[in-house]
N, C-alpha and C positions, 0 to 999 in steps of 0.2 A: 504494500500500500504506500502511496506517495501523497503527501499533503504539501501543496504549494500555496504560499501566501504572497501576494503581490500588492504593494501599495506605494504611495509616493515616498514614504519614509523607510519602508522595509521591504525587502525581497528575500524570502528564504524558502528552502525546501526541506521537509522532514521525511526521510525515508524510514518506513516502519516495516520490518520484515514480516511477511505473512506467517512464518514459522513461529514467531513469538505469539501471534494471535491464535493460530490454529494448532493447538497442542492439547494433550490430555489434562494438564493442570487447569488450563483456561476452561475446558469443557466442564470440569467438576465445579469450579467457582461460578461459572455462568449458570449452570443448572441450579445451584443452591440459591443464587440471587433471583432467578426467575420464579422458582417455586416458593420462595419465602413469603411473598405478600399476595400472591395471585390464587384464584380459584382453579385456574388451569394448570395442571402439572405437566412438566416436560421431562422426559427421561434423557439420560446421557446419550443413548443411541440416537435420539432425534437430533440432538445438537451435533453429534458426529456426522450424521447425514447432511445436515446443513453446511458444515465445514467442508465436506467433500464436494458439495455442489458449488461452494464458493471457489474452490480450487479449479473445478471444471470451467467455471465462468471466467476465471483469470486466463486459462488457456484459450478459450474461445474468443474473448473480447479484447485481450491484450491491454493496451493503455487507454481504453475508452473511459472518459471521465464518469464517475458515479455521481459526483456532486460538483456543480459549477455555479458559484454565486458571484455576482458582480454588483457592487453598490453604485449609487448614482455619482459618487465622487471618484470612481475609478478603481476602488479596491477590489481584488479578486481572491477567491479561495477555490482551489481545484483539488478534488480528492479522486485519485484513480486507484483501482484495485491492483 
């Protein structure tokens, strides 16, 4: 995942490796957080399937932006998978 921020004062890029996001520790933590306050319960297997689909989307879409926000004063935030 790559997060790019562009403005008049600052231009920076934050590379965030997908391996840090898509691992078993995060699956366990995410499952606990989702199940904590909700009526809908999600299992670890469901989260693992979601992460596998995210990896497939990365291969299929490449660097297609997931989020592109541009303000009226010219600031931009771009998040790609």
